[in-house]
C-alpha positions in Angstrom: 81.7 128.1 38.1 83.7 125.1 39.1 85.8 125.3 35.9 86.7 128.9 36.6 87.8 128.0 40.1 89.8 125.0 39.1 93.2 126.9 38.9 92.6 128.2 42.5 91.7 124.7 43.7 94.8 123.2 42.0 97.0 125.7 43.8 95.7 124.4 47.2 95.6 120.7 46.3 99.3 120.9 45.5 100.1 122.0 49.0 100.9 119.2 51.6 99.1 121.1 54.4 95.7 121.0 52.6 93.2 118.5 54.1 90.2 119.2 51.9 88.3 121.6 49.7 84.6 122.2 49.5 82.6 124.3 47.1 79.3 125.8 48.0 77.3 127.3 45.2 74.6 130.0 45.6 71.0 128.7 45.8 68.4 131.0 44.3 66.3 131.0 47.5 69.2 130.8 49.9 71.8 133.5 49.1 72.6 134.0 52.8 74.6 130.8 52.8 77.2 132.3 50.4 76.9 135.9 51.4 75.4 136.7 48.0 78.6 135.3 46.2 78.0 132.9 43.3 80.3 130.4 45.0 82.3 129.9 48.1 85.5 127.7 48.3 86.3 126.4 51.8 89.8 125.1 52.0 90.7 123.3 55.2 94.4 123.2 56.2 96.3 121.8 59.1 96.6 123.6 62.4 100.1 124.8 61.8 98.9 127.2 59.1 97.3 130.6 59.6 93.9 130.5 61.2 91.9 132.2 58.4 92.7 133.7 55.0 89.9 135.3 52.9 90.1 136.3 49.2 87.5 137.5 46.7 87.5 136.7 43.0 85.6 137.9 39.9 84.9 136.0 36.6 83.0 138.3 34.3 79.7 138.9 36.1 80.2 136.2 38.6 82.1 136.4 41.9 83.5 133.9 44.4 84.9 133.9 47.9 87.8 131.8 49.2 88.0 130.9 52.8 91.2 129.1 53.9 90.7 127.9 57.5 92.9 125.8 59.6 91.3 122.8 61.4 91.6 124.4 64.8 89.7 127.5 63.7 87.2 125.4 61.9 86.5 123.3 65.0 86.1 126.6 66.9 83.5 127.7 64.4 81.6 124.5 64.7 81.6 124.6 68.5 80.6 128.3 68.8 78.2 128.2 65.9 79.8 131.3 64.4 79.8 131.9 61.5 76.6 129.9 61.3 77.1 129.2 57.7 80.1 127.0 58.5 77.7 124.1 59.4 76.0 124.3 56.0 79.3 124.6 54.2 80.7 121.4 55.8 77.5 119.3 55.5 76.3 120.5 52.1 79.4 121.6 50.2 80.5 119.7 47.1 83.8 117.9 47.9 86.4 119.0 45.4 89.4 117.5 47.2 89.6 115.1 50.2 93.1 114.0 51.3 93.0 110.8 53.3 89.2 111.0 53.7 89.5 114.0 56.0 86.2 115.6 55.0 84.4 112.3 55.0 85.6 111.6 58.6 84.7 115.2 59.6 81.2 114.7 58.4 80.9 111.4 60.1 81.9 113.0 63.4 79.4 115.9 63.0 76.6 113.5 62.1 77.3 111.4 65.2 77.4 114.6 67.3 79.2 113.1 70.3 77.4 113.7 73.6 80.2 115.7 75.2 80.4 118.1 72.2 76.6 118.4 72.2 76.5 119.2 75.9 79.2 121.9 75.4 77.2 123.5 72.6 74.1 123.5 74.7 75.9 125.1 77.5 77.2 127.9 75.3 73.8 128.6 73.8 72.2 128.5 77.2 74.7 131.1 78.5 73.8 133.4 75.6 70.1 132.8 76.2 70.4 133.8 79.8 72.3 136.9 78.9 69.8 138.0 76.3 66.8 137.1 78.5 68.0 139.0 81.6 69.0 142.0 79.6 65.7 142.0 77.7 63.8 141.7 81.0 65.8 144.6 82.6 65.1 146.8 79.6 61.4 145.9 79.7 61.2 147.0 83.3 62.9 150.3 82.3 60.2 150.7 79.6 62.8 150.6 76.7 60.5 148.6 74.5 62.4 148.5 71.3 65.7 147.6 73.0 63.9 144.9 75.0 62.4 143.6 71.8 65.8 143.3 70.2 67.2 141.3 73.1 64.1 139.0 73.3 64.3 138.2 69.6 67.9 137.1 70.1 66.9 135.2 73.2 64.4 133.2 71.2 67.0 132.5 68.6 69.3 131.0 71.2 66.4 129.0 72.7 65.7 127.7 69.2 69.3 126.7 68.7 69.4 125.0 72.1 66.3 123.0 71.1 67.8 121.9 67.9 71.0 120.8 69.6 69.0 118.9 72.2 67.5 116.9 69.3 71.1 115.9 68.4 71.3 118.2 65.3 73.5 121.2 64.4 71.5 124.4 64.1 71.5 125.6 60.5 71.1 129.1 59.0 67.4 128.3 58.6 67.0 127.4 62.3 63.4 128.3 62.5 62.4 125.8 59.8 64.2 123.2 62.0 62.4 124.3 65.2 59.0 124.3 63.6 59.2 120.6 63.2 60.6 120.0 66.7 58.9 122.4 69.1 55.8 124.2 68.0 55.5 126.1 71.3 58.8 128.0 70.7 58.0 128.6 67.1 54.6 130.0 68.0 56.2 132.4 70.6 58.5 133.7 67.9 55.6 134.2 65.4 53.6 136.0 68.1 56.5 138.3 69.0 57.3 139.4 65.5 53.9 139.1 63.8 51.2 139.9 66.4 49.2 143.1 66.2 49.1 143.4 70.0 50.9 146.5 71.3 54.7 145.8 71.7 54.7 146.1 75.6 51.9 143.5 75.8 53.7 141.2 73.4 56.9 141.5 75.5 55.1 141.0 78.8 53.5 137.7 77.5 56.8 136.6 76.0 58.8 137.2 79.2 56.3 135.0 81.2 56.4 132.2 78.6 60.2 132.4 78.2 60.8 132.1 82.0 59.0 128.8 82.0 60.8 127.5 78.9 64.2 128.6 80.2 63.5 126.9 83.5 62.7 123.7 81.6 66.1 124.0 79.9 68.2 124.5 83.0 69.2 120.8 83.3 70.2 120.4 79.7 71.9 123.8 79.5 74.0 123.4 82.7 75.1 119.8 82.4 78.4 120.7 80.7 79.4 123.4 83.1 78.5 121.2 86.1 80.6 118.2 84.7 83.6 120.5 84.3 83.2 121.8 87.9 83.1 118.3 89.2 86.6 117.6 87.8 88.1 118.8 91.0 87.1 118.8 94.6 86.3 122.1 96.2 85.0 125.4 94.8 86.0 127.4 91.8 86.7 131.1 91.4 85.1 132.7 88.3 88.7 133.4 87.0 89.5 129.6 87.2 86.4 128.9 85.3 87.1 131.5 82.6 90.6 130.1 82.1 89.4 126.5 81.7 89.7 125.5 78.0 86.3 123.8 78.0 84.6 126.9 79.5 86.6 129.6 77.6 84.1 129.6 74.7 81.3 130.8 77.1 83.2 134.0 77.1 81.5 137.1 78.7 78.3 135.1 79.2 79.8 132.8 81.8 79.5 135.1 84.8 75.8 135.8 84.3 75.0 132.1 83.6 76.8 131.2 86.9 74.8 133.7 88.9 71.6 132.5 87.3 72.5 128.9 88.3 73.2 130.0 91.8 69.6 131.5 92.0 68.3 128.2 90.7 70.3 126.3 93.3 72.2 124.3 90.7 75.4 126.0 92.0 76.2 127.2 95.4 78.2 130.4 96.2 80.7 130.0 99.0 82.9 132.6 100.6 86.7 132.7 100.5 89.1 135.0 102.4 90.8 138.1 100.9 93.3 140.6 102.3 90.5 143.2 102.5 88.8 143.7 105.8 85.3 142.4 105.7 85.6 141.5 102.0 85.2 137.9 100.8 85.7 136.3 97.4 82.9 134.3 95.8 83.6 130.7 94.8 81.2 128.3 93.2 80.5 124.6 93.6 77.9 122.2 92.2 75.2 122.0 94.7 73.3 119.0 93.3 69.7 118.2 94.1 66.7 119.2 92.1 66.7 122.3 90.0 64.7 125.0 91.8 
């Protein structure tokens, strides 16, 4: 496959804005990593170029995908964990071209997984976890079993990814094989939810109880990044100020529900601010400190 892709690689190696090229070939037991393509070329260019360019190619019976990604978008993928395949591509791809050791340095940074970056990824996963858990719980109370099941499966995935990050690793596509070695309790919950012969409402009821304990145990790790950002200034923050902060923007629509959850757990305190409306106050938030409740 590499010889067929050589002309395409040559086109990008001749460009001064190309930092590196990786090739990922399809594994027999792991086609999800390449979206069923026989090979994927990942070309990393500088931030002045277009964020993403995607092309598909055919060579007889074989097919290949080309992703051209600027370094800003690639860093966004790595922080958000989407697409999840990006981690596998960067870590496991074959280096075809590496200008000034760019890919080598990128891999070194990812392997070291700096604490600040790790905390931010934990915060993002924790926010997604809270969203899925609360929605799943509400749907369970409304007796929408299948919808609740869908949300709780996703909640367990976010809990699994959070666990992997706490161990100082990046979650891979095969995150459950990672979690199985790290936290047997979470892995067992997932097995029981998807494989138990108990009636679905009973499975969900038991999972919700167990998840509440596990989420509570993850509050400190999941909220440390948000709290560190909020401590950057004296006084309280509006939710709009938080959403506009570049470190918190990746939390996206899950930020608000995470903030309210942390108020309930007394990690954050909600304080009142005046508005022009009679009897209406605006909610602001500040780190409360003390033990997690």
